[in-house]
LOBA-764596 format. One record per atom (N, C-alpha, C): residue number from 1; residue in one letter; chain; atom name; y, z, x. Coordinates in steps of 0.05 Angstrom, whole numbers, plus 5000, padded with zeros to 4 digits. Layout:
<pts>
{pt NUM; a; A; CA; {Y; Z; X}}
...
</pts>
This chain:
<pts>
{pt 1; x; A; N; {4431; 8363; 5346}}
{pt 1; x; A; CA; {4405; 8373; 5354}}
{pt 1; x; A; C; {4407; 8384; 5383}}
{pt 2; x; A; N; {4391; 8409; 5382}}
{pt 2; x; A; CA; {4399; 8425; 5408}}
{pt 2; x; A; C; {4375; 8412; 5430}}
{pt 3; x; A; N; {4386; 8421; 5455}}
{pt 3; x; A; CA; {4366; 8413; 5473}}
{pt 3; x; A; C; {4336; 8416; 5477}}
{pt 4; x; A; N; {4329; 8434; 5464}}
{pt 4; x; A; CA; {4298; 8444; 5460}}
{pt 4; x; A; C; {4286; 8418; 5442}}
{pt 5; x; A; N; {4301; 8413; 5420}}
{pt 5; x; A; CA; {4294; 8397; 5403}}
{pt 5; x; A; C; {4289; 8367; 5411}}
{pt 6; x; A; N; {4313; 8363; 5429}}
{pt 6; x; A; CA; {4311; 8335; 5441}}
{pt 6; x; A; C; {4291; 8333; 5463}}
{pt 7; x; A; N; {4285; 8352; 5478}}
{pt 7; x; A; CA; {4265; 8352; 5493}}
{pt 7; x; A; C; {4229; 8351; 5483}}
{pt 8; x; A; N; {4232; 8363; 5460}}
{pt 8; x; A; CA; {4209; 8360; 5446}}
{pt 8; x; A; C; {4204; 8333; 5431}}
{pt 9; x; A; N; {4230; 8322; 5420}}
{pt 9; x; A; CA; {4230; 8297; 5410}}
{pt 9; x; A; C; {4219; 8274; 5432}}
{pt 10; x; A; N; {4229; 8281; 5457}}
{pt 10; x; A; CA; {4222; 8260; 5477}}
{pt 10; x; A; C; {4193; 8262; 5484}}
{pt 11; x; A; N; {4182; 8288; 5487}}
{pt 11; x; A; CA; {4152; 8295; 5494}}
{pt 11; x; A; C; {4135; 8285; 5473}}
{pt 12; x; A; N; {4140; 8286; 5446}}
{pt 12; x; A; CA; {4123; 8278; 5427}}
{pt 12; x; A; C; {4123; 8244; 5420}}
{pt 13; x; A; N; {4147; 8231; 5435}}
{pt 13; x; A; CA; {4145; 8203; 5431}}
{pt 13; x; A; C; {4168; 8194; 5407}}
{pt 14; x; A; N; {4178; 8211; 5395}}
{pt 14; x; A; CA; {4195; 8204; 5374}}
{pt 14; x; A; C; {4223; 8193; 5389}}
{pt 15; x; A; N; {4231; 8199; 5410}}
{pt 15; x; A; CA; {4258; 8188; 5424}}
{pt 15; x; A; C; {4249; 8181; 5447}}
{pt 16; x; A; N; {4266; 8160; 5462}}
{pt 16; x; A; CA; {4263; 8157; 5487}}
{pt 16; x; A; C; {4275; 8172; 5508}}
{pt 17; x; A; N; {4269; 8172; 5534}}
{pt 17; x; A; CA; {4280; 8193; 5551}}
{pt 17; x; A; C; {4309; 8183; 5557}}
{pt 18; x; A; N; {4323; 8163; 5549}}
{pt 18; x; A; CA; {4348; 8155; 5549}}
{pt 18; x; A; C; {4364; 8172; 5530}}
{pt 19; x; A; N; {4356; 8187; 5513}}
{pt 19; x; A; CA; {4370; 8204; 5497}}
{pt 19; x; A; C; {4375; 8232; 5514}}
{pt 20; x; A; N; {4362; 8241; 5534}}
{pt 20; x; A; CA; {4367; 8264; 5546}}
{pt 20; x; A; C; {4392; 8271; 5554}}
{pt 21; x; A; N; {4405; 8291; 5547}}
{pt 21; x; A; CA; {4431; 8296; 5558}}
{pt 21; x; A; C; {4429; 8306; 5586}}
{pt 22; x; A; N; {4447; 8299; 5607}}
{pt 22; x; A; CA; {4447; 8302; 5635}}
{pt 22; x; A; C; {4446; 8333; 5636}}
{pt 23; x; A; N; {4459; 8349; 5620}}
{pt 23; x; A; CA; {4458; 8380; 5624}}
{pt 23; x; A; C; {4431; 8387; 5621}}
{pt 24; x; A; N; {4416; 8379; 5602}}
{pt 24; x; A; CA; {4387; 8386; 5601}}
{pt 24; x; A; C; {4369; 8379; 5626}}
{pt 25; x; A; N; {4376; 8353; 5633}}
{pt 25; x; A; CA; {4361; 8344; 5656}}
{pt 25; x; A; C; {4363; 8365; 5681}}
{pt 26; x; A; N; {4389; 8370; 5683}}
{pt 26; x; A; CA; {4396; 8389; 5705}}
{pt 26; x; A; C; {4385; 8418; 5704}}
{pt 27; x; A; N; {4378; 8428; 5679}}
{pt 27; x; A; CA; {4364; 8455; 5673}}
{pt 27; x; A; C; {4341; 8450; 5679}}
{pt 28; x; A; N; {4325; 8429; 5670}}
{pt 28; x; A; CA; {4296; 8430; 5670}}
{pt 28; x; A; C; {4284; 8423; 5700}}
{pt 29; x; A; N; {4304; 8412; 5718}}
{pt 29; x; A; CA; {4297; 8408; 5745}}
{pt 29; x; A; C; {4311; 8428; 5762}}
{pt 30; x; A; N; {4320; 8447; 5748}}
{pt 30; x; A; CA; {4331; 8472; 5761}}
{pt 30; x; A; C; {4353; 8461; 5778}}
{pt 31; x; A; N; {4370; 8447; 5771}}
{pt 31; x; A; CA; {4392; 8432; 5787}}
{pt 31; x; A; C; {4383; 8413; 5810}}
{pt 32; x; A; N; {4364; 8398; 5801}}
{pt 32; x; A; CA; {4345; 8380; 5822}}
{pt 32; x; A; C; {4343; 8394; 5846}}
{pt 33; x; A; N; {4330; 8411; 5847}}
{pt 33; x; A; CA; {4323; 8427; 5868}}
{pt 33; x; A; C; {4296; 8417; 5886}}
{pt 34; x; A; N; {4297; 8418; 5913}}
{pt 34; x; A; CA; {4277; 8407; 5927}}
{pt 34; x; A; C; {4253; 8418; 5920}}
{pt 35; x; A; N; {4251; 8444; 5908}}
{pt 35; x; A; CA; {4221; 8456; 5906}}
{pt 35; x; A; C; {4208; 8440; 5882}}
{pt 36; x; A; N; {4225; 8429; 5859}}
{pt 36; x; A; CA; {4213; 8412; 5839}}
{pt 36; x; A; C; {4209; 8388; 5843}}
{pt 37; x; A; N; {4220; 8373; 5864}}
{pt 37; x; A; CA; {4218; 8347; 5874}}
{pt 37; x; A; C; {4184; 8345; 5881}}
{pt 38; x; A; N; {4171; 8321; 5866}}
{pt 38; x; A; CA; {4145; 8316; 5874}}
{pt 38; x; A; C; {4142; 8290; 5882}}
{pt 39; x; A; N; {4163; 8277; 5887}}
{pt 39; x; A; CA; {4156; 8244; 5898}}
{pt 39; x; A; C; {4180; 8230; 5896}}
{pt 40; x; A; N; {4178; 8204; 5905}}
{pt 40; x; A; CA; {4204; 8187; 5906}}
{pt 40; x; A; C; {4191; 8161; 5895}}
{pt 41; x; A; N; {4202; 8147; 5876}}
{pt 41; x; A; CA; {4193; 8121; 5872}}
{pt 41; x; A; C; {4216; 8099; 5883}}
{pt 42; x; A; N; {4211; 8075; 5875}}
{pt 42; x; A; CA; {4228; 8057; 5882}}
{pt 42; x; A; C; {4258; 8055; 5877}}
{pt 43; x; A; N; {4261; 8069; 5854}}
{pt 43; x; A; CA; {4289; 8069; 5841}}
{pt 43; x; A; C; {4299; 8102; 5841}}
{pt 44; x; A; N; {4281; 8119; 5840}}
{pt 44; x; A; CA; {4293; 8149; 5836}}
{pt 44; x; A; C; {4270; 8166; 5847}}
{pt 45; x; A; N; {4284; 8190; 5850}}
{pt 45; x; A; CA; {4266; 8215; 5855}}
{pt 45; x; A; C; {4254; 8223; 5833}}
{pt 46; x; A; N; {4231; 8238; 5838}}
{pt 46; x; A; CA; {4212; 8246; 5814}}
{pt 46; x; A; C; {4213; 8279; 5816}}
{pt 47; x; A; N; {4212; 8288; 5795}}
{pt 47; x; A; CA; {4215; 8315; 5791}}
{pt 47; x; A; C; {4196; 8327; 5774}}
{pt 48; x; A; N; {4183; 8353; 5780}}
{pt 48; x; A; CA; {4165; 8369; 5759}}
{pt 48; x; A; C; {4183; 8382; 5741}}
{pt 49; x; A; N; {4174; 8380; 5717}}
{pt 49; x; A; CA; {4190; 8393; 5693}}
{pt 49; x; A; C; {4179; 8416; 5685}}
</pts>
């Protein structure tokens, strides 16, 4: 399954976010850029995708 299909499956609820490949996460957050950061929770940073 390609990255786009994995992302679509997560967004429509077919798969959980734990199935997201790290490379896809890096890409959609623009390598975890400060410009994409929208907050910080108790356990992690939060990014706009």
